[in-house]
C-alpha positions as CSV (number, residue, x, y, z in Angstrom):
1,M,10.4,8.1,4.1
2,D,6.8,8.9,3.5
3,V,5.4,5.7,3.5
4,R,1.8,6.8,3.2
5,G,2.5,9.6,0.4
6,A,4.1,6.7,-1.4
7,T,1.1,4.6,-1.3
8,L,-1.6,7.5,-2.3
9,K,0.8,8.4,-5.0
10,L,0.6,5.0,-6.7
11,L,-3.2,4.8,-6.2
12,A,-3.6,8.5,-8.1
13,A,-1.8,6.8,-10.6
14,R,-4.6,4.3,-11.4
15,A,-8.3,4.6,-12.4
16,P,-10.8,5.2,-10.0
17,G,-11.8,1.9,-8.1
18,A,-8.5,0.3,-8.8
19,T,-6.5,-1.4,-6.4
20,I,-2.7,-2.2,-6.0
21,C,-1.0,-4.8,-3.6
22,P,1.1,-3.5,-0.4
23,S,4.3,-5.4,-2.1
24,E,3.8,-2.9,-5.0
25,V,4.2,0.1,-2.2
26,A,7.2,-1.7,-0.6
27,R,8.9,-2.3,-4.4
28,N,8.9,1.4,-4.8
29,L,10.1,2.2,-1.6
30,A,13.2,-0.1,-1.9
31,K,13.6,1.4,-5.4
32,T,13.7,5.0,-3.9
33,V,15.9,4.2,-0.8
34,A,18.1,1.6,-2.0
35,P,18.2,1.7,-5.9
36,D,20.9,-1.2,-6.0
37,A,19.3,-3.1,-3.3
38,A,15.6,-3.3,-4.8
39,G,15.3,-6.8,-4.3
40,D,15.0,-6.3,-0.5
41,W,11.5,-4.8,-0.8
42,R,9.9,-7.3,1.6
43,E,12.0,-5.3,4.8
44,F,9.8,-2.5,3.6
45,M,6.7,-4.7,4.5
46,P,6.1,-3.7,7.7
47,V,6.6,-0.1,7.5
48,V,3.6,-0.5,4.6
49,H,1.5,-2.3,6.8
50,A,1.7,0.5,9.4
51,A,1.1,3.2,6.9
52,V,-2.0,1.3,5.3
53,D,-3.6,1.0,9.1
54,A,-3.0,4.4,9.7
55,L,-5.0,5.3,6.0
56,V,-7.5,3.0,7.0
57,D,-8.1,4.6,10.4
58,A,-8.1,7.8,8.4
59,G,-11.0,6.8,6.1
60,T,-8.2,7.5,2.9
61,V,-8.3,4.0,1.9
62,R,-10.3,0.8,2.2
63,L,-9.6,-2.8,2.1
64,S,-10.4,-5.8,-0.1
65,W,-9.4,-9.1,-0.8
66,K,-10.8,-11.2,-4.0
67,G,-13.7,-8.6,-4.1
68,R,-14.7,-8.9,-0.4
69,Q,-14.2,-5.5,1.8
70,M,-12.0,-5.9,4.7
71,A,-12.4,-4.0,7.9
72,V,-9.0,-4.4,9.0
73,R,-5.7,-5.6,7.4
74,A,-5.3,-9.4,7.9
75,G,-3.7,-11.8,5.8
76,P,-3.4,-10.9,1.9
77,Y,-5.1,-7.9,0.9
78,R,-5.4,-4.8,-1.6
79,I,-5.3,-1.1,-1.2
80,A,-7.9,1.2,-3.1
81,R,-8.6,4.8,-2.5
82,N,-12.0,5.2,-0.7
83,D,-13.4,7.7,-3.1
């Protein structure tokens, strides 16, 4: 399961500057891994958070919440490409 790739794929489908919610990544993974159990997307959130942390550390993505930049993931957040 390539969670980083799934995150970047969703971002690539969005307009520059647009953000995605980590739950969108988890829902996408749930549909891919277990199409019949897509309602269980929450179980994917820990791996999504870990992948996002790695992407932030690599400088590939940036985080924000309500328009404010976040240095690290804490509480609710949105993900954007770091173009």
